KOLNUMI-955152 format. One record per residue (C-alpha): residue number from 1; x, y, z. Coordinates in steps of 0.02 Angstrom, whole numbers, m for minus. Layout:
// KOLNUMI-955152
R,NUM,X,Y,Z;
...
// end
This chain:
// KOLNUMI-955152
R,1,13069,5377,5270;
R,2,13190,5338,5406;
R,3,13204,5284,5587;
R,4,13167,5414,5720;
R,5,13325,5469,5809;
R,6,13247,5455,5983;
R,7,13135,5305,5944;
R,8,13227,5197,5817;
R,9,13085,5070,5813;
R,10,12972,5203,5733;
R,11,12985,5243,5547;
R,12,12954,5426,5513;
R,13,12928,5539,5364;
R,14,12982,5696,5458;
R,15,13161,5739,5414;
R,16,13252,5883,5498;
R,17,13354,5948,5352;
R,18,13461,6055,5467;
R,19,13527,5906,5567;
R,20,13485,5771,5438;
R,21,13391,5665,5565;
R,22,13217,5590,5565;
R,23,13096,5623,5708;
R,24,12927,5543,5742;
R,25,12768,5640,5782;
R,26,12800,5614,5968;
R,27,12969,5698,5950;
R,28,12917,5843,5838;
R,29,13027,5981,5904;
R,30,13170,6079,5832;
R,31,13332,6033,5918;
R,32,13389,6213,5929;
R,33,13240,6329,5895;
R,34,13339,6485,5945;
R,35,13462,6464,5802;
R,36,13406,6518,5628;
R,37,13382,6374,5507;
R,38,13398,6411,5321;
R,39,13283,6262,5286;
R,40,13138,6331,5390;
R,41,13028,6381,5240;
R,42,13021,6197,5189;
R,43,13035,6117,5361;
R,44,12892,5998,5398;
R,45,12944,5990,5581;
R,46,12934,6179,5601;
R,47,12763,6189,5518;
R,48,12694,6041,5616;
R,49,12747,6115,5783;
R,50,12680,6286,5731;
R,51,12513,6207,5681;
R,52,12506,6105,5841;
R,53,12540,6260,5946;
R,54,12399,6353,5857;
R,55,12279,6208,5889;
R,56,12327,6203,6073;
R,57,12296,6390,6090;
R,58,12125,6379,6007;
R,59,12072,6236,6121;
R,60,12122,6329,6279;
R,61,12034,6490,6227;
// end
């Protein structure tokens, strides 16, 4: 665990392996989603945002 880059008062388990920074749930977003990340298959941030997007789409349907 580490301190969120944007909210240092929050400890987070979400580590962006591409940029080696921690982000909290409120900040879950890839810093540069248009650029391919070799870590994507094991990226918790990518999967969390993908899951969140799917939940948002199912609620609005």
